[in-house]
C-alpha positions in Angstrom: 62.0 119.2 96.0 62.8 116.5 98.5 65.6 117.0 101.0 68.6 114.9 100.5 69.2 112.4 103.3 72.6 113.1 104.9 74.6 109.8 105.0 77.5 109.3 107.3 80.8 108.5 105.7 82.1 105.0 106.6 85.2 104.8 108.7 86.5 102.3 106.2 87.4 105.3 104.0 90.1 106.1 106.5 92.2 103.2 105.1 92.5 105.0 101.7 94.8 107.7 103.0 96.6 105.3 105.3 97.5 102.9 102.5 97.8 105.4 99.6 99.3 108.4 101.4 98.7 111.9 100.1 97.1 110.7 96.9 94.6 108.6 98.9 93.9 111.6 101.1 93.1 113.7 98.1 90.9 111.1 96.6 89.0 110.6 99.9 88.7 114.4 100.4 87.3 114.9 96.9 84.8 112.1 97.3 83.4 113.4 100.7 84.0 117.1 100.9 80.4 117.9 100.1 78.8 115.5 102.6 81.2 115.6 105.6 83.6 118.5 105.2 85.4 118.0 108.6 85.9 114.3 108.1 87.1 114.9 104.6 89.7 117.4 105.9 90.8 114.8 108.5 91.4 112.2 105.8 93.4 114.7 103.7 95.6 115.5 106.7 96.1 111.9 107.6 97.2 111.1 104.0 99.7 113.9 104.0 101.0 113.0 107.5 101.5 109.4 106.6 103.4 110.5 103.5 105.6 112.8 105.5 106.4 109.9 107.9 106.9 107.1 105.4 109.0 108.8 102.8 111.9 109.7 105.1 111.7 106.2 106.5 112.1 104.6 103.1 114.9 107.0 102.2 116.6 106.0 105.5 116.2 102.3 104.6 117.7 102.9 101.1 120.7 104.7 102.5 121.3 102.2 105.3 120.9 98.9 103.5 122.0 99.7 99.9 
């Protein structure tokens, strides 16, 4: 058997959890959890963090302006 070549995960994947929030974090985590476990965990946490920051902001905007 040949050894699989370990490829680095592109930093472009970090935009998935930033733009899609927790859902994007889960997608990025599932895609990369086998190759880069620590980076996958970071993407999951970033997605959850962005969701926890953005949702209250949107609620505040709705309450303030409507």
